N, C-alpha and C positions, 0 to 999 in steps of 0.2 A: 518837452518839458522846460528846457532852458529858454527857448525863444519866447514862450508864453509869459515868462517872468523877466524878460529882458529890461523892463522898466523899474525893477526893484532898485531902490536908491542906495542901499548899503550892503556890504558883504553879509552882515548878520541877517538882513532881510532875505537875501538870496538863499542862504543856507537854510533858514527856517522854512521857506517855501519848498526847497528841494527835499529836505528831510520829511516834511509832511507828505509829499508825493510818494516817497519811498515807503513810508509807513502805511499809506493807503493802498498802494498798488503792488508792491514787491514783498513786503513783510508777510502778508497772509499766505503767500505761496511757500515761503521759507518755513513758516510756522506749520503748515499742513504736512510738510515732509521732514520735519526736524527729527534727527536721529534715525532716519531710514532713507533708503534710496528711492528716487522717483521711479526707476525701473529696476527689475532684478538684474544683478550683475552677472553677465554671461562669463562662463569659464571657457572661452574659445580663442584666447590669445589675441583678441581684438584690441585696438589702440584708438583712443579718442585724443585728438590734438586740439587744444584750445588756443586760438589766435585772436589777438586784438590788433587791428590794422588801422592806423590813422593816416589816411591819404598816402598809402604805402605803394610805391611803384613796383616793388618786388613781391607783392602778395601773389600774383599769378605765377611767377617763377618759383616761389616757395611751394605752392601747391603742386606744380608739375614735378619739382624735385622730390617732394615727399612721396608721391605715388610712384614715380619712375624708379626710385632707389629702394623702395620697400621690398622686403622679402615676400610679404603677403599683402599686396595693395588692396585685395578684396576684403581685408580685415581692418583697413585703416579708415577712420571716420574723422572728419574735421569740422569743428565749430568755429566759424569766423565772424567776428563782429567787424563789419566793413564800414568805416567811418569816413566816407567820402561820397562824391557825386557820381561815381561809376561803379559798375558791378564787378564780380569775380571774372577773371579771364575765361573766355569760352572754351579754351583748350581742355582736353580730358573730360569732355562732356559725359562720357559713360559713368564717371563717378558722381557727377551731378544727378544724372538720370536715375541712378541706383540709390539715391538718398545718402550718399557718403559724404557729401559736402552740404552742411547746414549753415545757412548764412542769415545773419540778422543785419539788415541794412539800416544804418543810422546816418542821417545827414551830418556833415561835419559841424553844423551849428549846434548840434545836440551832444557833441563830444565833451567830456569833462575829465579825461585822464585815463591812464592804464588800469587803475584799480576798478573803475566802473566797467570798462570794457571786458576785463577778465571775469568780473561777476557775471555779466550777461553771457559770455562765451561758455562759462561752466554750466549754464542752464541748457545748453545745446547738447550736452552729454546724453547718450541714449542707451546706457546699460553696458557699454564696452568694459572689458576687463581692466585695461590700463588707462591712466590719465597722464597726458603730457601737456604741460604749459610751455609755450615758447613765444618768441617774437615772430613777426611776419616777414622777416628778411633773413632767410636761412638757406643753406645748402646742406645736402644730406649725403652721407657715405652709403655705398651699397649695403643693403640688408640692415640698415640702421635699426629698424623695428625689432628684428630678431635679436640683435646684439644687445640692445638695451634691456630687453626682457630677460635674457640670460644673465646679464650683469646684475640686475636688481634681485633676481632669484638667488644669487650667490651671497647676498648680504645676510649677515647673521640674524638681523632683526626682521627679515622678510616673514610675513607679508607687510609688516608695518615699517617698511623701509622706503626712503626717498633718495633717488639719485639726483644730484644737482651740481652744476659748475658754471663757470663763465666760459663758453665755448671759444675756440680760437677765431680770429677774424679772417675775412676774405675781402677781396676787391672784385669788382664786376668783370674784370678781364682775366681772372684766374682760371686755370684748367679745372676740369671736373674734380670735385672733392672726393678723396679716397678714405679719409679718416685715419685713426690709429695713433695720433699724437697723445701724449699723456694728459689726462684730465687735470684741470686746476683744482686746488683745494681751498675752500672758503674758510679760512682759519683766523682772520684778523678783522678788526673793526676800528673805526675812529668816530669821535663825536665831531660832526661837521662844524667848521668855523665860518661857513657862509651865512651872511645875514638873512638870506631868504629861506634857509633850511632849518633854522631854530635849533641848532645843536643836535639834530636827529642823527641816530647811529647809521653810519654807512659801512657796508660790508666790503671786504677785500680779500685778496688771496694770501696764502702762507707758503710754507715749504712744500716741495714735491716729495713723493715717496721714491724709493729706489727703482721701482718699475718691475720688481720681481714678485710682487705679491700675488697670492693665489685667489684672493677675493678682495672686494672693495672694503675700505675702512671708513670709520665715521669722520664727519666734519661738523663744524659748528652751525653753519648757516645755509639757507636756501637762496638761490638766485632766482628772481622772479622771471627772468628771460629764458630759463630752461630748468625744468625739473620733471622727472619721470617717476611714476609710482602707481600703485594699484588704485582703482576707483573708489575703494572704501574711504580714501582720503577725503572725498567730497562729503561724506556723511559726518566724519569726525571734525573736519575743519572747513565748514562751508564758507564760501567767499562772502566778504562783508560788503553790503550795498551802501553802507554809511561812510564811505571814504572818498567822496568826490574831490576832484581838483588836487589830489595828492600825487606827486611824482616821487618824492623821497619818502622813505619810511616803510615802503611796501615789503621790503625784504626782511627787515628785523621783525615786522609784525607776523609775516608768514612763518619765520623760523621759530619764534617763541610759541606761537599757537600750535604749530605742528609738534614741537618737542614736548610741551606740557600736556598735549593730548596723547602722548605715548609713542609718537613716531620718531624714528632715528633717521638722521640725514647722512648720506654717503656720497663721496666723490666717485664718479665712474673712473675706472682705471685708464680708459681710453676715450677719446672724443670721436663721435660719429655724426655730429652736426657742426656746422661752422656758421658764424654770425657776422653780418655787416655792422661794424661799429661806426657811429655817425657823429663825428665832431661837428661843431657849429659851422666850420668853414664850408661844409657841403651844402649849406643853405636849404636843407629840407624843412618842410613845414612842421611846426610844433603845436600841440593842442592848446597850450597856454596863450598863443597868439590869437587863436580862435575865440577863447574866452573874452579877451579884450574887445574883439570886434562885436561879438554878440551883445555885450552889455554897454557898448558905446564908449569904451575906455581903451583906445588902441594901446598895444604893447603888452608886455607880460605882467604889468603891475597889479591889475585887478585880480588875476589868477593868484598872484602871490598873497594878496590880502585874504582871499578865500582859503588858501592853503594854510595860512597862519592860524586860522581857526580850526579847520578839520584835522590838521596834523596833531592837535592836542589829544585826539582820540588815541593815536598811537603812543604818544608820550605818556599818557595816563596808563595805557596798557603795559608799557615797559616799567613804569614806576618812577619817572623823573620827579625829583623832589619838588619842583615848582608847579608841576601839573597835577595838583590835587583836585578833588571834587570841590572843595571849598574855594580854591583859587578860581576854578572855572565858573562857579556860580557868581563869584564877585565880578568877573569879567563879562558875565552874560553868555558864556559859552556852554552852559550845561546841556544844551541840545545835542552836542556832539557825543554824549554818552548814551544816546537813545539805543535801547536793546543791547547794551554793551555786554551783558552777561552771556549772550548767545554767540557773540562774535569775538570774544576775548580769549584769555588763556584757558587751558583745559584743567582738569582735576586729577589727571594721572600723576603728573609731576607739578611741583610748585614753582612760582616765579623766583623765589630766592634760590631754589635749586638750579634754575636756568641761568641766573646771573653768576652763580658759582661755576657752573658747567662751562660758561663762555668767558669767564674772568672779566665781566663788565662791572666796573665800579661807578655807581651813580653818584657817590659823594664827591669823588675826584674828577668825574667825567673822563675816565681813561679806560682803555681796553688793555688788559694784560696779555701776556704770552700764554697761549693755550698749548701746553706741552703735548697732551695726547693727540691733538689735531695735527700739529706740525711734525710730530714724530710718527704719525700713521700707526699709533699703537692701540687704538680702540676699535675692536672688530665689530 
């Protein structure tokens, strides 16, 4: 889709063409299955793991680790959106042959960010009991699948409970991961001061609990790189196909949509996966570099121009004072609100309640201290 429109002259023209394609080809499928699952949800303790992998050299290792360390590898199913010029590692072919690895191959020239990859990966779900979203550069502790299932079932709000955290990091020379460290708690946020992020809310960690708790307690936010929940989440909070080229803003959008749809977010008391964090000095490829190449504008600048427009969908969702419908119409950005009512906040709880719950002040653009989250006091 992107390559066919690579001669579009302006960011507005690119976005209009892309949104028109989404409305023509993707929206009808979402509409047909709105408020119901594509498949009946099986009550067999199966787990579906959603992976978006952009030119990721650790994808094969992530797959091997996931099956090797699962308590029930025969109940693990993986949907991977592979955005590069090579396929999934051929090891563990029995899981490919049995249909437990479902891959959507996308040439890197068609990549436009993690939000789109996660949308397509969610469509590879096939009726499994649980849904896990993660990045494609992970290691897993023994029996990680059983342990996360038991943990989410202990949450007071289960089955409408979500486990999420920023996992601990690893380096490629580390010994096999055993897990068991204390899970981080996503209790703080800041309004970004980066020129390319347009004051979008960024999520961060807060205080830890004492470590003696008998069950997980609630936190404020979801980490896009790891959350574990029941598959009914996909019915209530379907992934949004209208967020291309966005790197920042994914987590605040997920968090507010889930909470206003009646889902509560919990920190796992212990970590059972670990994540390779990737500072720029590692020199690994980034999707926004590809955007510049595809549209003949080398560097990250053109992706930044596209994100400047599409991120307004998230800012409108949150309620930023400057991102009103009238302002967007004046700027010619109204297309970013396409089908917003179906991919926006829920109707179980209100947005003012979410902002009070998380102590986000849109007038002062500051995030307050969330006592209940940092004190581990909300079961």
